[in-house]
N, C-alpha and C positions, 0 to 999 in steps of 0.2 A: 431415403439418411445413408451418405456417405461414410466410410471408416473416419474421417475428422468431425463426424458427431457421434461416433461409438461413445456409450456409458453416458450420455446424453438421458435425461427421462423426459416422456414425451411433451409434460408441461414447461419445461424448459425449451425445446427446439420449437414447440410453437411462441415462446417468448423471442428466440430469438429471430423466427421468420416475419413477428408482428411491429415488435419493438427496434430490432435492429438490420431489418433488412437482408435477414440473412436465408440465402436459396443455396438447398442444396445440391441442382442442379447447374451451380453456377463459381460452387465454392471454386475450385481451382481455378476457372479461369481468371476469377475476382484477386488468388492470389498468385496467381502470375504477373496480373498489369502491374501488380505493385513491385514483384519481382522485377520485372520489367526497366522500372522505375532506378532503378540502382546506379545504372550507369550514367546518371546525370547527376549524381553526387560523386566523384573521385577524390574526393579531398575528407571523405568518411571511412571507414575501415569498417563495414558492414560483417561482423564475425558470425551471426547466424542468420541463415534466409530461407530455413527448410520449411515445410508446409505449415504446423501445428504453429511454429512460432510467430509467423505473419498473420496467422489467421484470431491471434492476440487483438492483434495489432486494429484488424480490419473489424473487429468487434466491438473493440473499444471508440473506434471513430464513425459507425454505425453504417459499414461498408461502402463507406465515401473514399475512392482509392486515395485520390491525390490527397486528403485530408490526413489516410492512412500512411501514407510513405512520408509526411512532414511528420509528421509522429516518429516513424520506425526512425527516420534520418537522426531527430532527435535525443532519440532514447542513446544511441549508439555515441552521438555529438557530445552529450553530456557526459558520457565516461570518455572520451578522450578527453574532454577540457577540464575533467576533474581527479585525473587518474588517481592521484593521493588517497583518495574514499574509496578505489577500485582496487588497490593492487594487490590487498588482502581482503579479498571480501568471499568471507565465511565465517559459520558461525564460529567457527572456534578463535577466530580474531581476538584478541585480548578486549580493545576497544568494544566490539560489537556485543563480545560476552558480556563484558560487564554493562553493557545498555540492558542488553535482552534478561540477566539475573536481579536488573531493577525497575525490572517490568514493562521498559522499551521496545516494541506496544507490548498491550495485554491484546490475545485473541480470545475471545468467546467462542466456544464448541457450539452454541446455541443460536443459529442464525434468524434476524429478525422476519418478519411475516412476510415478506417479499425473497425472503431465499438471501438476504443478503450479509457478507460474513461482516459481523463487526470488532472492528478494532477500538481498543481504549487503552487513554493516557491519565493518568494519575500526575497533573504538571508539578506538584509539587514536591515528588518523591524524585526530582532531579538534582542530584547534589554535584554542584558545579566543580568539586576538586575528585572527583571520582568521574565522572563521564564529561566529553566537550560535548555541545550541541550535534557535532558530526559524527559523530559515535552513533548518538542516539535517530542521526536519521538513517548513517548505514546499516542500521537493526534493524529500521523501521522499511527502508527499501529490501535488504535482504527479506526479510518476512515474506514481503509481497511478491517478492521471488516463488519464494516456495509457494504459497498459495495464489499465485495468479497458473500453475500449473494445471490446476483445476478447472477446467472447460463449467465446469455447470458456473465457478465465480468470474468466469471471464464475461459471461452473460449476464450475471445477478446484478454481479459487483458488490460496493463496501459499504458500509457506514465506520465515520469513525465520532467518538465521542471523550471529549475531553473534559476533566474534571480538573478547575482550576481551583480549588478550595488550599486556602490554604499557600495560595504561591506569592511569593513576597515580591515585593515593588525592586528590589535586590535583584532576586531571580529573574525578574521580566526587561531587567538591563541590561541583560547580555542578551536578549534578544537582538541583537544587530540589524540593520538594513541587510547587511551583505549575508547575513545567514538566513533571513528571513528571504531573501531571495533565493540564495539557492536550494532553499526547502520546497519553495514553489515553483522555482526550474525543475528539479527532482520530481516530484509529485503533478502538478499539472500538466506541465509541457511534453514531460520526458519518459511518461511510463503508462503501459497502456491496462490501465485499469478504471474503471466505473463508478465514479464516486456517489454516490446517490444521496448523502449529504455531510454535514459536519456540525458535529451539537457541541456549542460549548453550555458548560454546566457552572453555576455558583462564580463567574467571572468577576474580576474587581475592574473598576475603571479604567486600570491602566490599561488593561487588555482590549477595550475600547480605542484607546488612543494608540496602541499597537496596528488596528486593525486603517486607521489613515496613514499608517505608514507601507504598509503593505496595497494596500487598494489600488496602487498606478499598478502593479506588476499584474492585477487580477482579471479574465477575462470576465465580461461582462454576464454570461453564462454560470461562470463561478463565480459570483458575489451573490447568485439566490439562494445557492445550497450551505452555506452556514446558517445556523440558528443560535442565536445566542437566549438560554431560557432562564439566566441568573438562576434563583433557588426555587421557582416554579417548577418542579418534575412534571406536573401535570400536563402542561405545554409539550415535553418531551416527548409522553406517554400517549401522548395525540398522533404523534408521529412512528414510536416503536412501542409495543405493547409490551407489558411489563412482565410477560410471560417471557419474554425473550432479555431480560434484562438482570445482571444482578443486584442485591441490594440496598448497594451502595448508589443507586439510580433507582431508589424505589421499586424494583422489581421484582419478581419473584421467586427467581434462584438464588444458591446461598450466595454469600459473598464471595469475590473476584477470590482466587489464589492467586497470588502475583508473579510465581514461580512456575505455574503451570505455560504457558509457554515457550519458556525458556529449557524448561526440561524437555520438553517434545522434540525442540530442536537437539538440543544437547546429547539427549538421549535416556534410556531408564535409569542409568546412574548416577544422575544430576545429582551435585553436591557442593553448595554454596564455597566448600574451602578448599574444594580441587580445582587445581590450574587442566583447564583440559588440554588436551593434544589431538581429540578427537575430529573428524571429519563430519558433515551433514549426516547421520542417518538416519532417517524419518521411517520407517518401515511401520512405524506405531500413526504416524500422521493418518493415514489412510483413513483409519476408523476412526478416527476423533475430530480430523478437519475437510476429510477427504483431500486429501496433499498429493495423491497417489501412492502407485508402492515404492520399495528398496530401490528397484531399478530406477526410475523415472526419477530417485531424491538423488541416488548415483549419479547422473544425468547432467542434472540440473546443479551442481556442486560443480563439478566439473569443466560445465557451459562458464558459471559464473568466474571462475577463477581463470578459466583462459582466454574469456573476453577482458582480461585490466592486467594479462600479464605487462610488467614492464617490456617497451620496447616494441610490445605489439602492436598498438594504437599508433595512427599519425597524430604527430601531435598539432597539443592544444591544451455604573456602578450597577449592578443587576438591573433587569428588568424580569416585570413579572409575566409578559408575556413573550413568545417565540418572537425573534424579530430576525428573518433572511438576513444573512448579513454575506458568505463565502463560501465558495466550495470547491473543489477538485474534479475535472473532467479530462 
């Protein structure tokens, strides 16, 4: 085991070998091969190219160097093309903070039975007068940036559960093709996370209709990994054990505290009525979420800010059985 695999459990190290083709004897060579490709894209500002950073992209693409470099390039290109999303990409940005405080996203402390981190979204909580869809997307991306610092999650990946209960047709009408395309580009095509599944529960008919809009933008592999459970939580439990889920999803855990992830990021003095001027300090993330220590968190904040400073980049009806629909990988 090299220093790049330090902190990984023996089980996760073996999982990386078997599922991701990760070989400790060739890690540095694999990373360098990806780094050597950077010269082929002079139009993109690759603002971070250290070993740890490139390694998460290799893991996301099962150590296929060409696919890894494509993802790395798309990661920075997406940020160049959407500078307004990333110029204040930090937890105390007002838009991101509001989205976090409203539970976008929720992050469960308990992983699923495969070690995957579970993210949850309660769609009806989207107050469109308070949060733009872009700010919700930014809050999700920032949360993923924090979580992906944990090498265990780089290997085990993520699960997303979206509860569409009470999500109105009026709310759904705001999900335009353009913003859905932006979300797909930001998550499916431009972020080094392994999504093992996207689970819809209590979805209305118009969410099915939404699928016909986004389907052309999805990869074939992607379409197989969303599951529509409708109001049948038993089908959800066949894929995610109840022991890993809060009571809202028929699980054995207590009801989910909508503010827990925001408090984790904003710090122990979180208050709904306080306007924060804090920078990201998540010393306590290590204990609850495996997100690394304070030094790691501080570095993450600096990287996320420096990656998007202005002028830095080069311009630019419910079903009773679960049905695979789409997912992100």
